[in-house]
Structures are given as structure tokens and as C-alpha cells.
N, C-alpha and C positions, 0 to 999 in steps of 0.2 A: 705598711712600710715595705718599700721594695727589698727584694733580696739583696744582700750584701751591704745594706745601709747599716749605720750604727744603730744599736739597740740600747735603750735606757737601762743601765745596770748590767749590760752584757759583759761577760768577762772573756777576753780573747783566749782561743785555745792554740793549738799547734797543728802543723801539717803532719798528717799520718796515713798510713794505709788502713783499709777497712778492718783488718785483723788486729790492729794494734788498740783499738778502743772498743769498750763494751758499751754499745749503743742499744738502747731498748725501744722496741717499736710498740706503741700502744695502739691497739686495733681501733679503739673508739676514736682517737685522734686521727689515725689514718683514714677513717671514714669521711673526715672533713675534706679530704683532698680527692678530687675526681680523678679517676684513672685517665691516663693520657690515651688518645686514639693510637692506632698503630703508626700513622703518619707522624704525629707529634712525638711519640716515643723514639722512632728512628731519627728524627731530626735532633732531639736532645742528646741521643746517643752519639751521633756524628760529631756534635759540637763538643761533647766532653772528650771524645777520643782525639779530636784534633787541637783542642785548646786547653784540656784539662778542666778541673773543677775550680772555676775562678771565684764563685760565691761561697762563702762560709755556710756550712750547716748549722742550724740553731738548736741547742739543747737546753731542756729544762732539768736540771740535775743530770741524769743519764739518759732522759727520754728525748728522742727526736721530735721536734715540733715545727720544723720547717726545713724542707729540702728531701722529702721522702723519695721522689723520683730520681733525683740526682744521687742520693745515697744507694739506692738499688742499682744503679748502673755503675757507680764507683765500685761496688762490691763485685759485681759481675766481671769487671775488667781490671780490678785491682788498681784503680786510679787514685793517686793521692788526693786528700781533700782536708780543708781546714774546718775548724768548729769554733763556736762562741757559745758561751753559756749565758742564759738569762734566767736567773734564779730569783727574780722578784715576785714570781707569782706564789699566791698563798694556798692555791688549790688547783685541782685538775680543772675545775670550772672557769677559773682565771685564764688558764691556758687556752681552753676552747674559745673564749670570747676573743682572746688575742688572735688566735688563728683565724676566726671569722673575719675580724677586722682587716688582717693582713691580706686575706684573699679577696675581700670587697674592694680594696684600694687597687687591685690589678686590673689593667686594661684588658687583658687577655681572657678574662672570665666573661662568660656569656650573660645575657639578661636572666636566662633561666637559672643558671648557677648561682648568680647573685641573689635572686629571689629566694631560692631554697636556703642559702646561707643566712640571708636576712631573717627568714622565718625561724631557723634554728636559734638565732640569737634573741629573737623575741621570746621563744619558749625558755631559754636559759635565764634571761633577765626576769621574766614573769616568775619562774621558780624561786629565783633568788629573792624578790620582792616578797613573795609568799612566805618564804622561811625567815625573813628578817622581822624583828620585834617591831610592833606599831610604833610610829612617832608620837611623841606626846603633843597635845594641843598647843599650837603656837610654834611648833618646830618646823622651820622652813627648810629643812634638809631635803635636797632633791633625791629622786629615786636612784640617780647614778651620780657618783662623785668624780667622774672623769669628763664631764661636759657633754656626754652623749645624751641623745633624746630618751624619754622615759619609756618608749617602745610599748605604749599602751593602745595604739590604734594602727589600723592598716595603713594609714597615711605615713606614720612613722617608719614602718618596714618599707614601704614603697620609696621614700626618699633616701634610705639607706642603700637601697638596691638600685636606685637611679631608673626606676621604672614607674609606670602609673599604678594607682590603686586598683584599677581593673585587671592589669597584668598579674598582680600579686594575688588577687582573687582566683584568676585562672590557674596559676601555679599551685595555690592551695587545693583547688579541685583536682589537678593532676596528681598532687602527692597523696590525696586521700582515695582516689578512684582508679587511678591508672595502673596497669600491670606493669611489672619490671621491664617488660619488652618495649612498652609505649613511652615509659619514663627515659629509657635509654635512647630511644628514637628522637625524642625532644631535646635530650641533653647533647646529642651529637649534631643536631641541626637538621635531622631528615625531615622533621615536621615542626611547623611554627607552634609556639606557645598557645595561640588562639585556637588553632586547628586541632591541637592535642587535647585542649580542655574539652572540645566538642566530642571527640573520639572517646575520651575517658567515660562518657556518659553511656557507652554500648557495654555489652556483657564482657566478661573476660575472654570468652571464646572468640567473640567479634573483634576484639582489640588485637589479640594474637595473630588472627587471620589477616587482619588489615596491615600490621607491621610486617608479616612474612610477605605480603604482596609489594612491599616497597612504597616509595614516595607517592606514585599515583594512586595506589589503593588507599593510602592514609588520606590523601586529599579528597578522593570520592567519597570515603566514610564520613569525613568531617562535613562535606557538602550536604550528604544525605540527613545528618543529625540537624544541621541548620534549617533545611527545608521542612523537616518533620516538626521542628519548633515553630516555625512561621505558620505552617498549616493548622497546628493546634491552638495557636494564639486567638483568643476570642476577638472579634471585630469590635471596634469602637462604635457604640450605638449613637446615632444622631440625637442630640438632645433638643427636644421640642420646646420651643420658647412660648410664653404666654403671648397671645395676640398683642396685647398692649404693650408688652415689653419689646416684642418684635417691631412694632411700629415705631416705638421710641428710639430703637437702635437704627431703624432705616432713616428716620428724621435726623438723627446725629450724623450718619454717614452723608446725607444730602448737604447738611450744612457745612460739613468738613470739605466736601467736593467744591461748594460754591466759593469757600474761602480760597481754596487752592486755585480755582479758576480766576478769581479776582487778582490773586497774586501774579499769576502768569500773564494776564492782561496787562497789569501795571508794568512787569518787566518788559513786556513787548513794545509798550510804548516808549519806555526808556531807551531801548535799543534802537528804535527808529529815530528817535531824537539824536541819538549819538552819531548814528549814520548820516543824518541830515547835516549835523554840525561838521562832520568829517568832510562831507562833500564841498561845504563852503570854504573850508579851510584850503582844500586843494586848488580852488579857482584863483 
């Protein structure tokens, strides 16, 4: 849901200075929000200084669940802000799922960020299903009661992230094998997801060195990994057919070519006749 839109069960707050409200920052929830780049942070700071904080911060009880960057800047410059409370969540896990869905809906989130968020949601949903009591036979209750997919396959994750299943596989590889430096490079767009998945197959030292070398060095490292994989890939051996099978296949191909030739000759005669008729009509 876009920032500033109404939230189901949300209770409006009041406009206040940062020092007038006790707001709790949960580090685990804060980790769901990628840090802004220097350029993005500066742009948001200029906007808040010029126009004020127009969108309300969202709280669950006294915990901030939406608007972390705006809250930080408002605190820094003592900018007044509004709050709304959404206390419908039964647990911290519910808040996490809401935050993920909130970020997945935003157009400004990159493919890599959406993939990471969708994979996190898959983990949370899987843990919730594992902890839930098994359904009795004949119980048609869905895994999720909010109309969302069951999140049991990579395709479910890919649809939620609006990327391909192959891209999700690459993001999983990056999450498991990439160094923090390489993950940051792909997050900021210095390297593509596809290239980062290849570089992630190198050693930690090689990854760090490639990131330090910049975009060109990363691209070169990714290219080398691709070339090595192609060189070690076994060549497809030619399958030798039985002589009788090969003869039968050739006869079938000849028969098909004869049929094709007959069709072309018929079409040719038909066109000649049409041309002749057209010539008579012109006279």
C-alpha cells in the first residue's frame, strides 16, 4: 500500500515533533528497509525540508513499521510529522509480512530488492505453516487466509517479485554465496543480477577484488566465469542410428520433400492461371 494511503484499522495520530513521541525502532524490522543511497537520501532530505513530512508514519503500538528514513531525517532537523497506528497485527511476524507486501507494491523497488523481499516472505510463510497444526482430512482451508499464494514453489516467489523463476534462482545464489560487498554492488545497480550470480561463484577474495575494481572489473570477472563454465561443459555426443533406422528416416524425409514439391508445383500452376486470367480481363 502506498505511503499515506489509509490503512485498515489504522488510528490517526497527531502532528508532533520528534521529541514529543516515544517511538521504538526495531532493528529486525528496520532491516527490511534497504538503506538509501547518498543521492536518494539527499533528495528525500531536500524534499522534507522544503515541503515538510506530508505522509504519516505508521506505528504498531509504539514501534515504527513504515517511514524509517523520513523519521530519521525529521529527527535530525526537528521537522513535525504525523502518525497513524495500525494495531491489527497479532505478532511481529504479521508486521514483517505486512512490511514486505508494502515494499513489494512500490515501483521504486528494484528487481533484486523485490526478489530478496519475496524470498524472505517465503521463509516466513514456510515457518508459519510448519508451526501450524496439521489440517484434518477433508479440511479445505488454504495455507493463507488473505488470498495470497501458498508460497510453496519458486514460481510463487517469482510472481510476487514480478521477475522470472531463473532470476529468483540467481538471487538465491547471490544471497547464499556472495560477499557483503558483492551484494551491495548488485543492490545499488553496479552489477546486474545475472552477472553477480556468476561472480558469486568465485572465492571471497576474488569477489572483493572484483568489486574494488569497479563495474568493468566485475563485468570481466562475470565473463570469465561464464567462459570457464562453457569450456568445462561436456560436448553433446552424436548419437549413431541403426542403419535401418537411418534409412527409414531418410525415406521419410524424401517423401516429405516430394509432398512439399508437389504442393509448390500446384501453387505455381494456380498462380500462372490467375495471371493469365488477369491478362484477359485487361484486354
